[in-house]
C-alpha positions in Angstrom: 104.0 105.7 87.9 106.6 104.6 85.3 108.0 102.1 87.7 104.6 100.5 88.1 103.8 100.4 84.4 107.2 98.8 83.9 105.9 96.0 86.0 102.8 95.6 83.9 100.5 97.5 86.2 97.7 99.5 84.5 97.7 102.9 86.2 95.0 105.5 85.6 94.3 108.9 87.3 91.2 109.2 89.4 89.4 112.4 90.2 86.6 111.7 92.6 85.2 115.1 92.1 84.3 114.3 88.5 83.3 110.6 88.8 82.0 110.6 92.3 82.6 106.9 92.8 85.6 104.6 92.4 85.3 102.6 89.2 84.2 99.0 90.0 87.1 97.5 88.0 89.7 99.3 90.1 91.7 96.8 92.2 93.6 99.4 94.3 93.3 103.2 94.8 96.6 104.9 95.6 96.6 108.2 97.5 100.2 109.4 97.2 101.3 112.4 99.2 98.2 114.6 99.0 98.9 118.3 99.6 95.3 119.4 99.7 92.4 117.9 101.7 89.9 115.6 100.0 86.3 116.9 99.9 83.9 115.0 102.3 82.2 113.4 99.2 85.6 112.1 98.0 86.3 110.6 101.5 82.9 109.0 101.5 83.6 107.5 98.0 86.8 105.9 99.4 85.0 104.6 102.4 82.2 103.1 100.2 84.9 101.5 98.0 86.6 100.0 101.0 83.4 98.6 102.5 82.6 97.0 99.1 85.9 95.1 99.1 88.3 97.5 97.5 91.9 98.2 98.5 93.5 101.5 99.3 97.1 102.5 99.7 97.6 105.7 101.6 101.0 107.5 101.6 100.9 110.6 103.8 103.6 113.2 104.5 104.3 114.6 108.0 101.8 117.2 109.2 99.4 116.3 106.4 96.4 114.0 106.5 94.6 114.8 103.3 91.4 115.4 105.1 91.1 111.7 105.7 90.7 111.8 109.4 87.3 110.1 109.5 88.6 107.2 107.3 91.8 106.9 109.4 89.9 107.0 112.7 87.5 104.3 111.5 90.4 102.0 110.9 92.2 103.0 114.1 95.1 104.7 112.4 97.1 107.2 114.5 99.3 109.6 112.6 102.3 111.2 114.3 103.2 114.6 113.0 106.8 114.4 113.9 109.7 113.6 111.5 111.8 110.5 112.0 115.6 111.0 112.1 118.2 108.3 111.9 121.2 109.1 114.1 123.0 105.8 113.2 124.8 107.5 110.3 123.8 104.6 108.0 122.4 107.0 105.4 125.7 108.7 104.7 127.0 105.6 103.0 124.4 106.1 100.2 124.6 109.9 100.2 121.6 110.4 102.5 121.3 112.4 105.7 119.5 111.6 109.0 116.1 112.6 107.6 116.1 109.4 105.5 115.9 106.7 108.2 117.0 103.2 107.2 114.7 100.2 107.6 116.1 96.6 107.8 113.3 95.2 110.0 110.1 94.2 108.3 106.8 92.9 109.7 105.5 89.4 109.2 103.1 90.2 106.4 102.7 89.2 102.7 103.7 92.7 101.6 107.1 92.3 103.3 107.6 88.6 103.6 110.3 88.4 100.9 112.4 91.4 102.1 114.7 89.5 104.4 117.5 91.8 105.6 117.2 94.1 102.6 117.9 97.8 103.3 115.4 100.5 102.4 115.4 104.3 103.1 112.4 106.5 103.7 113.2 110.2 103.3 111.0 112.6 105.3 109.0 109.9 107.0 106.6 110.1 109.9 105.7 107.5 112.6 102.4 105.8 112.4 100.5 103.6 114.9 97.3 101.7 115.1 94.6 101.7 117.7 93.4 98.2 118.7 89.9 97.5 117.3 88.0 94.3 117.7 87.2 94.0 114.0 90.6 95.1 112.5 93.9 93.2 112.2 96.8 95.6 112.2 100.3 94.6 111.1 103.4 96.8 111.3 105.3 96.7 108.0 108.4 98.9 108.3 110.4 99.5 111.5 113.3 101.9 111.9 116.5 101.0 113.8 116.9 101.7 117.5 119.1 104.7 116.8 116.2 106.7 115.4 114.3 109.5 117.0 111.3 111.7 116.1 111.3 115.5 116.2 108.5 118.0 115.9 108.1 120.3 112.9 106.9 123.9 113.6 104.0 125.6 111.7 106.7 127.4 109.7 108.1 124.1 108.6 111.3 124.2 110.7 112.6 121.1 112.5 113.0 121.4 116.3 116.1 119.4 117.0 117.7 118.6 120.4 121.2 117.2 119.8 121.3 115.9 123.3 118.1 113.9 123.2 118.6 110.1 123.3 117.3 107.9 120.4 113.9 106.3 121.1 113.5 104.0 118.1 112.4 101.8 116.6 109.4 103.6 115.0 106.8 102.1 112.7 106.7 103.8 109.3 104.0 101.7 107.7 101.0 99.6 108.6 98.7 97.1 106.9 95.2 96.9 108.1 92.5 94.3 107.2 89.0 93.3 108.3 86.9 90.2 107.8 83.8 90.1 105.6 83.9 92.3 102.5 86.5 94.9 103.5 90.0 94.7 102.0 93.4 95.7 103.5 94.3 99.4 103.9 98.0 100.1 103.7 99.3 103.3 105.4 102.8 104.7 105.2 104.6 108.0 104.7 104.5 109.4 101.2 107.9 108.1 100.3 107.1 104.6 101.5 107.1 101.5 99.1 108.1 97.6 98.7 109.6 94.7 96.6 108.9 91.2 95.3 112.1 89.4 95.9 115.0 90.9 97.9 118.0 89.1 99.3 120.3 90.0 102.2 122.0 93.5 101.9 119.9 94.3 98.8 118.7 97.9 98.7 114.9 98.3 98.2 113.3 101.1 96.3 110.2 103.1 97.1 108.6 101.8 93.9 109.3 98.2 95.1 107.5 98.8 98.4 104.5 100.4 96.6 104.3 97.6 94.1 104.1 95.0 96.8 101.5 96.9 98.8 99.4 97.4 95.7 99.7 93.7 94.7 98.6 92.6 98.2 95.6 95.0 98.2 94.6 93.8 94.7 94.9 90.2 95.7 92.7 90.7 98.7 90.1 92.5 96.6 90.2 89.6 94.1 89.6 87.1 96.9 
């Protein structure tokens, strides 16, 4: 939150149990790593906000969906419950392990158009995909390197790891979805995902940077 307010964003908490609807002056609703499921009425409030032209940024951890299945399915979002591991060894140069995959490939989208070859790391990230829908435009935002792989997590929270399994990357860690008419983009990524305004080659990007760009894009779409 501090990183966003430092960039002159006005950030306010929102409890949809209390207010029942998203305030009409909200440009973007951020759902950051929910650990408990939303109530059906809260999900309905988000769906109504989207259909009225609002923007939503969802950041969801592996094995958690926040009870947002109906919303995600309506937009064609497919969550993978596995954890992405980066076997390239790139993370060790910044003190991170394989559970923080590096991203240097970004989608062709306003959220990521200025990233260039900047490096970003996404600890404890899950793959995400989009189902093709006739009324929805889906754009991959963040792609891991080819030396990445995805491993399952048990119900006890243990990682199942096969050291002999070959890498199967790249994986998509974030999507931007948009529709015509009055509905605004929905950005979906893992809970540690984010973006930046201006980044040059070899610059390291922060999670706050990615989040700020996603929020700005959703807010601009809502304003249009």
